[in-house]
C-alpha positions as CSV (number, residue, x, y, z in Angstrom):
1,X,78.3,134.8,106.3
2,X,77.3,131.4,107.6
3,X,79.3,129.9,110.4
4,X,82.2,127.9,109.3
5,X,81.4,124.1,109.2
6,X,83.7,121.7,111.1
7,X,83.8,119.3,108.2
8,X,83.8,119.7,104.4
9,X,83.0,116.4,102.8
10,X,84.4,116.1,99.3
11,X,83.0,113.2,97.1
12,X,84.6,112.6,93.7
13,X,82.1,110.6,91.7
14,X,82.0,108.7,88.3
15,X,79.0,106.7,87.2
16,X,77.8,106.2,90.8
17,X,74.0,106.8,90.3
18,X,73.3,103.6,92.2
19,X,75.6,104.2,95.2
20,X,75.9,107.9,95.7
21,X,72.3,108.5,96.9
22,X,72.8,105.9,99.7
23,X,75.8,107.9,101.0
24,X,73.9,111.1,100.8
25,X,71.0,109.6,102.7
26,X,73.6,108.6,105.4
27,X,74.8,112.2,105.6
28,X,71.2,113.4,106.1
29,X,70.8,111.1,109.0
30,X,74.1,112.0,110.8
31,X,73.7,113.0,114.5
32,X,76.4,115.7,113.9
33,X,75.4,118.3,111.4
34,X,78.2,120.9,111.2
35,X,79.3,119.9,107.7
36,X,79.1,120.9,104.1
37,X,79.3,118.6,101.1
38,X,80.8,119.1,97.7
39,X,80.3,116.5,94.9
40,X,82.6,116.6,92.0
41,X,81.3,114.5,89.1
42,X,83.8,113.2,86.6
43,X,81.5,113.8,83.6
44,X,79.6,110.6,84.2
45,X,77.8,108.7,81.5
46,X,74.8,107.9,83.8
47,X,72.5,110.0,86.0
48,X,75.1,110.7,88.8
49,X,75.0,114.5,88.4
50,X,71.2,114.5,88.3
51,X,70.8,112.2,91.3
52,X,73.3,114.4,93.3
53,X,71.5,117.6,92.3
54,X,68.2,116.2,93.7
55,X,69.8,116.5,97.2
56,X,70.6,120.2,97.1
57,X,67.6,121.1,99.2
58,X,68.1,118.2,101.6
59,X,71.7,118.7,102.7
60,X,73.0,122.0,104.1
61,X,75.5,123.7,101.9
62,X,75.6,120.9,99.2
63,X,77.4,121.9,96.1
64,X,77.4,119.8,92.9
65,X,79.9,120.5,90.2
66,X,81.6,118.7,87.3
67,X,85.1,118.1,86.1
68,X,85.9,117.8,82.4
69,X,88.6,115.3,83.3
70,X,88.0,111.9,84.9
71,X,90.8,112.0,87.4
72,X,90.1,111.4,91.1
73,X,93.0,113.7,92.2
74,X,91.7,116.6,90.1
75,X,88.2,116.0,91.4
76,X,89.3,116.0,95.0
77,X,91.4,119.1,94.5
78,X,88.5,120.9,92.8
79,X,86.3,120.0,95.8
80,X,88.9,121.2,98.3
81,X,89.0,124.6,96.6
82,X,85.3,125.1,97.1
83,X,85.4,124.0,100.8
84,X,85.4,126.2,103.9
85,X,85.4,123.5,106.7
86,X,88.1,123.2,109.3
87,X,88.7,119.6,108.3
88,X,88.4,118.2,104.8
89,X,87.1,114.6,104.4
90,X,87.6,112.9,101.1
91,X,85.1,110.1,100.8
92,X,84.5,107.6,98.0
93,X,80.9,107.8,96.6
94,X,80.2,104.2,97.5
95,X,81.0,104.4,101.2
96,X,78.3,104.0,103.8
97,X,78.4,105.9,107.1
98,X,76.8,104.9,110.4
99,X,74.6,107.7,111.7
100,X,77.1,108.5,114.5
101,X,80.2,108.6,112.3
102,X,80.7,112.3,112.0
103,X,79.9,112.8,115.7
104,X,82.4,110.2,116.7
105,X,85.0,111.7,114.3
106,X,84.4,115.2,115.7
107,X,85.0,113.8,119.2
108,X,88.2,112.1,118.2
109,X,89.6,115.2,116.6
110,X,88.7,117.4,119.5
111,X,90.0,114.9,122.1
112,X,93.2,114.1,120.2
113,X,93.8,116.6,117.4
114,X,95.7,115.6,114.3
115,X,96.7,117.2,111.1
116,X,95.6,114.3,108.9
117,X,93.9,110.9,109.4
118,X,92.3,107.9,107.9
119,X,89.9,105.4,109.5
120,X,89.5,101.8,110.1
121,X,86.8,100.1,108.1
122,X,83.8,97.9,108.7
123,X,82.7,95.1,106.3
124,X,79.5,95.5,104.3
125,X,78.1,92.2,105.8
126,X,78.9,89.6,108.4
127,X,80.1,87.3,105.7
128,X,83.4,85.6,106.6
129,X,85.1,86.9,103.4
130,X,84.0,90.4,104.0
131,X,85.4,90.3,107.5
132,X,88.7,89.0,106.1
133,X,88.9,91.9,103.7
134,X,88.1,94.5,106.4
135,X,90.7,93.0,108.8
136,X,93.3,93.0,106.1
137,X,92.7,96.7,105.2
138,X,93.0,97.7,108.9
139,X,96.1,95.5,109.2
140,X,97.8,97.2,106.3
141,X,97.1,100.7,107.8
142,X,98.6,99.6,111.1
143,X,101.7,98.0,109.4
144,X,102.4,101.2,107.6
145,X,102.5,103.2,110.8
146,X,105.3,101.0,112.2
147,X,107.5,102.0,109.3
148,X,107.2,105.7,109.9
149,X,105.9,105.9,106.3
150,X,102.1,105.9,106.9
151,X,99.6,105.2,104.2
152,X,96.0,106.3,103.9
153,X,93.0,104.5,102.6
154,X,91.8,106.4,99.6
155,X,88.2,105.7,100.4
156,X,88.4,107.9,103.5
157,X,91.2,110.5,104.0
158,X,90.8,113.6,106.1
159,X,93.1,116.5,106.9
160,X,93.0,120.1,108.1
161,X,92.0,122.5,105.4
162,X,95.2,124.5,106.1
163,X,97.4,121.4,105.8
164,X,95.8,120.5,102.5
165,X,96.7,123.9,101.1
166,X,100.3,123.6,102.4
167,X,100.7,120.2,100.8
168,X,99.3,121.3,97.5
169,X,96.7,118.6,97.4
170,X,96.7,115.3,95.5
171,X,99.0,114.8,92.5
172,X,96.9,114.3,89.4
173,X,99.9,112.8,87.5
174,X,99.9,109.7,89.8
175,X,97.5,107.0,88.5
176,X,98.1,104.5,91.3
177,X,98.4,105.1,95.1
178,X,97.8,108.8,94.9
179,X,96.3,108.5,98.4
180,X,99.5,107.1,99.8
181,X,101.6,109.7,98.0
182,X,99.4,112.5,99.6
183,X,99.7,111.0,103.1
184,X,103.5,110.6,102.8
185,X,103.9,114.2,101.7
186,X,101.8,115.4,104.6
187,X,103.8,113.3,107.1
188,X,107.2,114.3,105.6
189,X,106.3,117.9,105.8
190,X,106.1,117.6,109.6
191,X,102.4,117.2,110.0
192,X,100.8,114.6,112.3
193,X,98.9,111.6,110.9
194,X,96.6,109.2,112.7
195,X,94.7,106.0,112.0
196,X,91.4,106.4,113.8
197,X,90.0,103.0,115.1
198,X,86.6,104.3,116.1
199,X,84.3,105.4,114.5
200,X,84.7,103.2,111.4
201,X,83.0,103.6,108.1
202,X,81.6,100.9,105.8
203,X,83.8,100.4,102.8
204,X,82.6,99.2,99.5
205,X,84.0,95.7,98.6
206,X,82.9,95.7,95.0
207,X,86.4,95.2,93.7
208,X,87.1,92.3,96.1
209,X,83.8,90.6,95.3
210,X,84.6,90.9,91.6
211,X,88.2,89.6,91.7
212,X,88.3,87.3,94.7
213,X,89.2,87.9,98.4
214,X,92.5,86.1,98.9
215,X,94.1,87.1,95.7
216,X,93.3,90.7,96.4
217,X,94.7,90.4,99.9
218,X,97.9,88.8,98.6
219,X,98.2,91.6,96.0
220,X,98.0,94.1,98.7
221,X,100.5,92.3,100.8
222,X,102.9,92.1,97.9
223,X,102.6,95.9,97.3
224,X,103.3,96.7,100.9
225,X,106.2,94.2,101.0
226,X,107.8,95.8,98.0
227,X,107.3,99.2,99.5
228,X,108.9,98.3,102.8
229,X,111.9,96.7,101.0
230,X,112.1,99.6,98.5
231,X,111.5,97.5,95.4
232,X,110.1,99.0,92.3
233,X,106.3,98.5,91.7
234,X,105.0,97.8,88.3
235,X,101.6,99.4,88.1
236,X,100.4,97.3,85.2
237,X,101.4,94.1,87.0
238,X,100.1,95.0,90.4
239,X,96.9,96.9,89.6
240,X,94.1,96.3,88.9
241,X,93.9,93.3,91.3
242,X,92.7,89.9,90.1
243,X,91.7,86.6,91.5
244,X,89.0,84.0,91.9
245,X,86.6,83.0,94.7
246,X,88.0,80.7,97.3
247,X,86.6,78.2,99.7
248,X,85.5,79.3,103.2
249,X,88.1,77.2,104.9
250,X,90.8,79.1,103.1
251,X,89.4,82.4,104.4
252,X,89.1,81.0,107.9
253,X,92.8,80.2,107.9
254,X,93.7,83.6,106.5
255,X,91.6,85.4,109.1
256,X,93.6,83.6,111.8
257,X,96.8,84.8,110.3
258,X,95.5,88.4,110.0
259,X,94.1,88.5,113.5
260,X,97.4,87.2,115.0
261,X,99.3,89.8,113.1
262,X,97.0,92.7,113.9
263,X,96.8,92.0,117.7
264,X,100.4,91.2,118.4
265,X,103.1,93.9,118.9
266,X,105.7,93.3,116.2
267,X,108.7,95.0,114.7
268,X,109.5,95.8,111.0
269,X,111.3,92.5,110.4
270,X,108.3,90.6,111.7
271,X,106.0,92.6,109.4
272,X,108.1,91.5,106.5
273,X,107.9,87.8,107.6
274,X,104.1,88.0,108.1
275,X,103.5,89.7,104.8
276,X,105.6,87.1,103.0
277,X,103.5,84.3,104.7
278,X,100.3,86.0,103.4
279,X,101.7,86.2,99.9
280,X,102.7,82.5,100.0
281,X,99.4,81.4,101.5
282,X,97.6,78.7,99.6
283,X,94.1,77.3,100.0
């Protein structure tokens, strides 16, 4: 039997014929190669399954399967059942990975082991708005740690294979924030959770580009504020996010707010005040 891989990378996909091959090319070029890949297609309307299957001979232990239901939690759980790796990594199909990503992640997990983790993100470009989005996402991850109720970034969540089984995986009945629900259950069951700052992966910003940077950030801040103050969250009202493009000067001011928040030690009350200021921010 082949040696057990260190990582099992599980990629739920739906109509990602354009983006998935780029991620698979990134995996081919990784400097650390002790991994297997499972792609679970959600019965795509395009050529996603065909494109994925073309990589079977290029990536070691690549498996391509299909789910009859388009549900990211079901697809992730299906992939996990087929995986043998010590650590599971759940990655969105439109992520991009620097060639050292898995090597750096392996180092971090050996140097400072943890039961589950998520990672900081890099922007797709050096565009000011993209930097704003990346900073805000990293900020929200750090803020959640201070509340002892950590959240994960659904685009990149990892955990020990054994921990995933004990936690019974992702809940397919949850249509919003299923990633946060999973991380909370892992943490509340006594397992450790870590936000890894380096290496970082390149997150797709398609949603933000489509709906507008500042409005998306404000929506995210609103959700976190409601969570911290234990207010009910109306899924239809809060998601999907909406908004319009804003002027560069507005983004510059918002980046300043985010950088001050991220780099200054603060307590929970201060988090609430800072989030409220982001929500009330105007261009």
